N, CA, C and O atoms as a GROMACS GRO file, in nm:
protein
  396
    1MET      N    1   4.953   7.774  11.177
    1MET     CA    2   4.853   7.725  11.079
    1MET      C    3   4.852   7.813  10.950
    1MET      O    4   4.855   7.936  10.960
    2ALA      N    5   4.847   7.754  10.837
    2ALA     CA    6   4.845   7.820  10.713
    2ALA      C    7   4.716   7.890  10.680
    2ALA      O    8   4.608   7.836  10.700
    3THR      N    9   4.730   8.019  10.626
    3THR     CA   10   4.612   8.102  10.610
    3THR      C   11   4.605   8.174  10.464
    3THR      O   12   4.706   8.223  10.412
    4LEU      N   13   4.486   8.176  10.406
    4LEU     CA   14   4.461   8.258  10.298
    4LEU      C   15   4.404   8.377  10.342
    4LEU      O   16   4.294   8.372  10.397
    5SER      N   17   4.464   8.488  10.328
    5SER     CA   18   4.412   8.613  10.362
    5SER      C   19   4.337   8.682  10.229
    5SER      O   20   4.386   8.683  10.116
    6ILE      N   21   4.215   8.737  10.264
    6ILE     CA   22   4.134   8.800  10.157
    6ILE      C   23   4.106   8.936  10.194
    6ILE      O   24   4.060   8.960  10.306
    7ARG      N   25   4.132   9.040  10.102
    7ARG     CA   26   4.078   9.178  10.112
    7ARG      C   27   3.983   9.199  10.005
    7ARG      O   28   4.015   9.159   9.893
    8GLU      N   29   3.870   9.257  10.022
    8GLU     CA   30   3.774   9.274   9.929
    8GLU      C   31   3.763   9.419   9.888
    8GLU      O   32   3.773   9.504   9.976
    9TYR      N   33   3.745   9.456   9.766
    9TYR     CA   34   3.743   9.589   9.710
    9TYR      C   35   3.637   9.610   9.619
    9TYR      O   36   3.593   9.521   9.546
   10GLU      N   37   3.589   9.743   9.622
   10GLU     CA   38   3.489   9.782   9.518
   10GLU      C   39   3.541   9.828   9.400
   10GLU      O   40   3.487   9.803   9.293
   11HIS      N   41   3.653   9.902   9.412
   11HIS     CA   42   3.725   9.971   9.298
   11HIS      C   43   3.868   9.936   9.303
   11HIS      O   44   3.926   9.900   9.405
   12LEU      N   45   3.926   9.949   9.179
   12LEU     CA   46   4.071   9.940   9.165
   12LEU      C   47   4.131  10.084   9.170
   12LEU      O   48   4.064  10.179   9.129
   13ALA      N   49   4.247  10.099   9.216
   13ALA     CA   50   4.288  10.239   9.228
   13ALA      C   51   4.332  10.291   9.085
   13ALA      O   52   4.379  10.214   9.002
   14ALA      N   53   4.316  10.421   9.061
   14ALA     CA   54   4.353  10.484   8.936
   14ALA      C   55   4.466  10.576   8.949
   14ALA      O   56   4.479  10.636   9.056
   15LEU      N   57   4.548  10.596   8.853
   15LEU     CA   58   4.670  10.676   8.848
   15LEU      C   59   4.684  10.743   8.716
   15LEU      O   60   4.714  10.676   8.617
   16SER      N   61   4.662  10.880   8.706
   16SER     CA   62   4.660  10.948   8.591
   16SER      C   63   4.578  10.894   8.468
   16SER      O   64   4.626  10.877   8.356
   17GLY      N   65   4.448  10.869   8.505
   17GLY     CA   66   4.356  10.815   8.419
   17GLY      C   67   4.371  10.664   8.372
   17GLY      O   68   4.290  10.609   8.298
   18GLY      N   69   4.478  10.606   8.423
   18GLY     CA   70   4.492  10.463   8.409
   18GLY      C   71   4.446  10.376   8.533
   18GLY      O   72   4.425  10.429   8.642
   19THR      N   73   4.432  10.258   8.512
   19THR     CA   74   4.403  10.157   8.629
   19THR      C   75   4.522  10.076   8.668
   19THR      O   76   4.588  10.012   8.585
   20LEU      N   77   4.552  10.079   8.803
   20LEU     CA   78   4.641   9.986   8.854
   20LEU      C   79   4.593   9.859   8.901
   20LEU      O   80   4.474   9.856   8.930
   21GLN      N   81   4.662   9.752   8.915
   21GLN     CA   82   4.604   9.621   8.981
   21GLN      C   83   4.629   9.614   9.126
   21GLN      O   84   4.689   9.525   9.187
   22VAL      N   85   4.576   9.721   9.171
   22VAL     CA   86   4.565   9.723   9.333
   22VAL      C   87   4.433   9.779   9.368
   22VAL      O   88   4.378   9.869   9.303
   23GLY      N   89   4.381   9.718   9.480
   23GLY     CA   90   4.260   9.758   9.525
   23GLY      C   91   4.255   9.897   9.595
   23GLY      O   92   4.354   9.932   9.661
   24GLN      N   93   4.148   9.979   9.586
   24GLN     CA   94   4.135  10.108   9.636
   24GLN      C   95   4.102  10.100   9.782
   24GLN      O   96   3.996  10.049   9.817
   25GLU      N   97   4.190  10.152   9.871
   25GLU     CA   98   4.160  10.140  10.003
   25GLU      C   99   4.071  10.252  10.044
   25GLU      O  100   4.068  10.352   9.973
   26PRO      N  101   3.997  10.245  10.153
   26PRO     CA  102   3.992  10.130  10.246
   26PRO      C  103   3.918  10.022  10.177
   26PRO      O  104   3.837  10.049  10.089
   27ALA      N  105   3.948   9.888  10.218
   27ALA     CA  106   3.900   9.777  10.173
   27ALA      C  107   3.734   9.757  10.214
   27ALA      O  108   3.699   9.802  10.323
   28VAL      N  109   3.661   9.710  10.151
   28VAL     CA  110   3.523   9.682  10.184
   28VAL      C  111   3.504   9.588  10.300
   28VAL      O  112   3.419   9.606  10.388
   29ALA      N  113   3.592   9.484  10.294
   29ALA     CA  114   3.590   9.381  10.411
   29ALA      C  115   3.719   9.302  10.384
   29ALA      O  116   3.779   9.305  10.277
   30SER      N  117   3.756   9.226  10.498
   30SER     CA  118   3.864   9.141  10.515
   30SER      C  119   3.831   9.011  10.577
   30SER      O  120   3.753   9.006  10.671
   31GLN      N  121   3.890   8.902  10.526
   31GLN     CA  122   3.860   8.779  10.606
   31GLN      C  123   3.990   8.683  10.583
   31GLN      O  124   4.077   8.701  10.498
   32SER      N  125   3.985   8.585  10.672
   32SER     CA  126   4.104   8.488  10.657
   32SER      C  127   4.041   8.361  10.654
   32SER      O  128   3.937   8.344  10.718
   33VAL      N  129   4.098   8.259  10.578
   33VAL     CA  130   4.051   8.121  10.577
   33VAL      C  131   4.168   8.037  10.605
   33VAL      O  132   4.277   8.054  10.551
   34SER      N  133   4.142   7.939  10.696
   34SER     CA  134   4.249   7.833  10.727
   34SER      C  135   4.279   7.750  10.607
   34SER      O  136   4.186   7.716  10.534
   35ILE      N  137   4.398   7.714  10.581
   35ILE     CA  138   4.431   7.625  10.472
   35ILE      C  139   4.460   7.485  10.522
   35ILE      O  140   4.563   7.463  10.585
   36THR      N  141   4.363   7.378  10.494
   36THR     CA  142   4.381   7.258  10.540
   36THR      C  143   4.389   7.146  10.439
   36THR      O  144   4.400   7.185  10.322
   37ALA      N  145   4.386   7.024  10.457
   37ALA     CA  146   4.396   6.910  10.360
   37ALA      C  147   4.254   6.900  10.303
   37ALA      O  148   4.240   6.823  10.208
   38GLY      N  149   4.150   6.964  10.347
   38GLY     CA  150   4.012   6.957  10.291
   38GLY      C  151   3.967   7.098  10.238
   38GLY      O  152   4.017   7.200  10.286
   39SER      N  153   3.878   7.102  10.145
   39SER     CA  154   3.844   7.235  10.087
   39SER      C  155   3.765   7.317  10.194
   39SER      O  156   3.677   7.261  10.260
   40VAL      N  157   3.791   7.428  10.207
   40VAL     CA  158   3.737   7.523  10.302
   40VAL      C  159   3.690   7.651  10.242
   40VAL      O  160   3.773   7.730  10.196
   41PRO      N  161   3.557   7.678  10.240
   41PRO     CA  162   3.508   7.794  10.155
   41PRO      C  163   3.523   7.925  10.267
   41PRO      O  164   3.524   7.915  10.390
   42SER      N  165   3.532   8.030  10.198
   42SER     CA  166   3.531   8.148  10.262
   42SER      C  167   3.381   8.195  10.294
   42SER      O  168   3.289   8.125  10.253
   43ALA      N  169   3.354   8.316  10.371
   43ALA     CA  170   3.233   8.358  10.380
   43ALA      C  171   3.186   8.430  10.244
   43ALA      O  172   3.271   8.463  10.161
   44ALA      N  173   3.058   8.453  10.224
   44ALA     CA  174   3.024   8.519  10.103
   44ALA      C  175   3.088   8.658  10.093
   44ALA      O  176   3.096   8.725  10.196
   45PHE      N  177   3.134   8.708   9.972
   45PHE     CA  178   3.188   8.840   9.958
   45PHE      C  179   3.090   8.935   9.989
   45PHE      O  180   2.974   8.896   9.985
   46ASN      N  181   3.113   9.056  10.020
   46ASN     CA  182   3.022   9.168  10.047
   46ASN      C  183   2.946   9.206   9.926
   46ASN      O  184   2.996   9.177   9.817
   47VAL      N  185   2.838   9.263   9.929
   47VAL     CA  186   2.750   9.296   9.808
   47VAL      C  187   2.812   9.403   9.715
   47VAL      O  188   2.778   9.422   9.598
   48ARG      N  189   2.913   9.473   9.788
   48ARG     CA  190   2.991   9.579   9.703
   48ARG      C  191   3.118   9.530   9.636
   48ARG      O  192   3.173   9.597   9.549
   49THR      N  193   3.165   9.408   9.677
   49THR     CA  194   3.289   9.355   9.640
   49THR      C  195   3.290   9.316   9.492
   49THR      O  196   3.205   9.239   9.447
   50LYS      N  197   3.385   9.369   9.417
   50LYS     CA  198   3.402   9.332   9.276
   50LYS      C  199   3.548   9.290   9.235
   50LYS      O  200   3.573   9.248   9.122
   51HIS      N  201   3.641   9.302   9.331
   51HIS     CA  202   3.772   9.266   9.326
   51HIS      C  203   3.825   9.221   9.463
   51HIS      O  204   3.793   9.276   9.569
   52ILE      N  205   3.909   9.116   9.452
   52ILE     CA  206   3.960   9.066   9.573
   52ILE      C  207   4.114   9.057   9.564
   52ILE      O  208   4.168   9.034   9.456
   53ARG      N  209   4.181   9.073   9.672
   53ARG     CA  210   4.339   9.037   9.682
   53ARG      C  211   4.328   8.916   9.777
   53ARG      O  212   4.255   8.906   9.876
   54VAL      N  213   4.420   8.821   9.725
   54VAL     CA  214   4.444   8.707   9.817
   54VAL      C  215   4.600   8.697   9.840
   54VAL      O  216   4.680   8.721   9.750
   55HIS      N  217   4.635   8.664   9.957
   55HIS     CA  218   4.764   8.622   9.979
   55HIS      C  219   4.763   8.490  10.070
   55HIS      O  220   4.688   8.469  10.166
   56THR      N  221   4.868   8.402  10.018
   56THR     CA  222   4.874   8.278  10.091
   56THR      C  223   5.010   8.269  10.158
   56THR      O  224   5.109   8.319  10.105
   57ASP      N  225   5.016   8.212  10.262
   57ASP     CA  226   5.141   8.191  10.332
   57ASP      C  227   5.198   8.040  10.312
   57ASP      O  228   5.306   8.001  10.357
   58ALA      N  229   5.108   7.962  10.239
   58ALA     CA  230   5.147   7.826  10.222
   58ALA      C  231   5.101   7.782  10.079
   58ALA      O  232   5.006   7.842  10.028
   59GLN      N  233   5.160   7.682  10.012
   59GLN     CA  234   5.113   7.643   9.863
   59GLN      C  235   4.964   7.579   9.884
   59GLN      O  236   4.933   7.492   9.965
   60CYS      N  237   4.888   7.636   9.800
   60CYS     CA  238   4.738   7.598   9.803
   60CYS      C  239   4.681   7.612   9.664
   60CYS      O  240   4.744   7.663   9.571
   61SER      N  241   4.552   7.562   9.654
   61SER     CA  242   4.469   7.584   9.532
   61SER      C  243   4.343   7.650   9.567
   61SER      O  244   4.292   7.627   9.677
   62ILE      N  245   4.294   7.723   9.492
   62ILE     CA  246   4.164   7.800   9.530
   62ILE      C  247   4.061   7.783   9.396
   62ILE      O  248   4.101   7.762   9.282
   63GLU      N  249   3.939   7.794   9.432
   63GLU     CA  250   3.825   7.782   9.342
   63GLU      C  251   3.711   7.884   9.382
   63GLU      O  252   3.679   7.907   9.499
   64PHE      N  253   3.656   7.941   9.278
   64PHE     CA  254   3.557   8.049   9.314
   64PHE      C  255   3.412   7.992   9.267
   64PHE      O  256   3.404   7.901   9.184
   65GLY      N  257   3.312   8.045   9.320
   65GLY     CA  258   3.172   8.003   9.298
   65GLY      C  259   3.095   8.045   9.400
   65GLY      O  260   3.144   8.110   9.493
   66THR      N  261   2.946   8.006   9.394
   66THR     CA  262   2.859   8.021   9.505
   66THR      C  263   2.868   7.919   9.601
   66THR      O  264   2.840   7.940   9.719
   67THR      N  265   2.907   7.805   9.558
   67THR     CA  266   2.939   7.686   9.655
   67THR      C  267   3.062   7.611   9.611
   67THR      O  268   3.058   7.494   9.574
   68PRO      N  269   3.171   7.683   9.618
   68PRO     CA  270   3.306   7.634   9.545
   68PRO      C  271   3.359   7.508   9.638
   68PRO      O  272   3.343   7.498   9.760
   69THR      N  273   3.420   7.426   9.561
   69THR     CA  274   3.520   7.323   9.615
   69THR      C  275   3.645   7.332   9.552
   69THR      O  276   3.660   7.312   9.432
   70ALA      N  277   3.743   7.363   9.637
   70ALA     CA  278   3.887   7.356   9.570
   70ALA      C  279   3.931   7.212   9.569
   70ALA      O  280   3.901   7.130   9.657
   71THR      N  281   4.004   7.187   9.463
   71THR     CA  282   4.085   7.048   9.458
   71THR      C  283   4.222   7.084   9.439
   71THR      O  284   4.248   7.203   9.419
   72THR      N  285   4.323   6.987   9.443
   72THR     CA  286   4.471   7.030   9.448
   72THR      C  287   4.507   7.060   9.305
   72THR      O  288   4.626   7.087   9.286
   73THR      N  289   4.436   7.062   9.212
   73THR     CA  290   4.464   7.092   9.066
   73THR      C  291   4.410   7.222   9.016
   73THR      O  292   4.450   7.265   8.908
   74THR      N  293   4.314   7.293   9.096
   74THR     CA  294   4.258   7.407   9.059
   74THR      C  295   4.347   7.526   9.110
   74THR      O  296   4.400   7.531   9.221
   75CYS      N  297   4.355   7.619   9.014
   75CYS     CA  298   4.434   7.743   9.038
   75CYS      C  299   4.534   7.746   9.153
   75CYS      O  300   4.505   7.798   9.260
   76VAL      N  301   4.642   7.693   9.132
   76VAL     CA  302   4.753   7.663   9.228
   76VAL      C  303   4.832   7.797   9.267
   76VAL      O  304   4.885   7.865   9.179
   77LEU      N  305   4.838   7.828   9.392
   77LEU     CA  306   4.914   7.940   9.430
   77LEU      C  307   5.037   7.900   9.511
   77LEU      O  308   5.022   7.816   9.601
   78SER      N  309   5.155   7.952   9.486
   78SER     CA  310   5.272   7.913   9.564
   78SER      C  311   5.268   7.993   9.702
   78SER      O  312   5.199   8.093   9.720
   79ALA      N  313   5.347   7.937   9.793
   79ALA     CA  314   5.359   8.002   9.915
   79ALA      C  315   5.417   8.149   9.911
   79ALA      O  316   5.517   8.173   9.844
   80GLN      N  317   5.352   8.249   9.985
   80GLN     CA  318   5.386   8.379   9.982
   80GLN      C  319   5.340   8.451   9.854
   80GLN      O  320   5.388   8.560   9.824
   81GLN      N  321   5.253   8.394   9.781
   81GLN     CA  322   5.215   8.462   9.660
   81GLN      C  323   5.084   8.548   9.681
   81GLN      O  324   4.994   8.510   9.756
   82THR      N  325   5.083   8.656   9.616
   82THR     CA  326   4.963   8.757   9.626
   82THR      C  327   4.907   8.781   9.488
   82THR      O  328   4.980   8.810   9.393
   83GLU      N  329   4.770   8.766   9.478
   83GLU     CA  330   4.705   8.787   9.342
   83GLU      C  331   4.593   8.865   9.360
   83GLU      O  332   4.547   8.879   9.474
   84TYR      N  333   4.543   8.918   9.264
   84TYR     CA  334   4.407   8.999   9.242
   84TYR      C  335   4.318   8.913   9.142
   84TYR      O  336   4.358   8.844   9.048
   85PHE      N  337   4.193   8.932   9.183
   85PHE     CA  338   4.087   8.862   9.101
   85PHE      C  339   3.962   8.946   9.090
   85PHE      O  340   3.926   9.015   9.186
   86GLY      N  341   3.899   8.942   8.986
   86GLY     CA  342   3.770   9.015   8.962
   86GLY      C  343   3.678   8.912   9.010
   86GLY      O  344   3.700   8.795   8.980
   87VAL      N  345   3.572   8.947   9.084
   87VAL     CA  346   3.463   8.851   9.135
   87VAL      C  347   3.330   8.922   9.144
   87VAL      O  348   3.318   9.044   9.142
   88VAL      N  349   3.226   8.832   9.156
   88VAL     CA  350   3.091   8.879   9.160
   88VAL      C  351   3.049   8.892   9.307
   88VAL      O  352   3.076   8.802   9.386
   89PRO      N  353   2.983   9.007   9.345
   89PRO     CA  354   2.932   9.003   9.483
   89PRO      C  355   2.874   8.867   9.529
   89PRO      O  356   2.826   8.786   9.450
   90LEU      N  357   2.882   8.847   9.664
   90LEU     CA  358   2.827   8.727   9.730
   90LEU      C  359   2.900   8.584   9.690
   90LEU      O  360   2.875   8.480   9.751
   91MET      N  361   2.984   8.591   9.593
   91MET     CA  362   3.066   8.478   9.560
   91MET      C  363   3.145   8.430   9.679
   91MET      O  364   3.155   8.505   9.776
   92LYS      N  365   3.195   8.325   9.678
   92LYS     CA  366   3.297   8.258   9.770
   92LYS      C  367   3.418   8.226   9.711
   92LYS      O  368   3.424   8.216   9.588
   93VAL      N  369   3.527   8.207   9.790
   93VAL     CA  370   3.649   8.136   9.732
   93VAL      C  371   3.684   8.009   9.830
   93VAL      O  372   3.690   8.026   9.951
   94ALA      N  373   3.702   7.905   9.781
   94ALA     CA  374   3.750   7.791   9.866
   94ALA      C  375   3.899   7.763   9.848
   94ALA      O  376   3.957   7.781   9.740
   95VAL      N  377   3.957   7.720   9.956
   95VAL     CA  378   4.095   7.680   9.955
   95VAL      C  379   4.121   7.549  10.000
   95VAL      O  380   4.052   7.494  10.086
   96ILE      N  381   4.232   7.489   9.937
   96ILE     CA  382   4.278   7.350  10.006
   96ILE      C  383   4.437   7.355   9.981
   96ILE      O  384   4.494   7.415   9.890
   97SER      N  385   4.492   7.281  10.078
   97SER     CA  386   4.651   7.279  10.077
   97SER      C  387   4.690   7.187   9.954
   97SER      O  388   4.615   7.103   9.904
   98VAL      N  389   4.815   7.216   9.913
   98VAL     CA  390   4.863   7.131   9.806
   98VAL      C  391   5.006   7.100   9.850
   98VAL      O  392   5.095   7.182   9.870
   99PRO      N  393   5.014   6.955   9.863
   99PRO     CA  394   5.139   6.916   9.915
   99PRO      C  395   5.267   6.935   9.822
   99PRO      O  396   5.378   6.902   9.863
   0.00000   0.00000   0.00000
């Protein structure tokens, strides 16, 4: 089954005074959402979450919000793609498969 893996972070890692686009471990929380033909929302992010890392093992689209609905034309991710996003605590991400 295809999965969108989500790691939640409060801070980004810093190196020599700069900021890298990687979450500072340990993560605040982790969750996985099944990628199906219908939009599936994640659980609400932790109250400390400000950044997330998503990794998908199948082509999909994602959408953010308090009650998000992903469509096949929103923020398309390729199979095996990893991305970081800034988010608002208690927000969710929804995912749907893209043929």
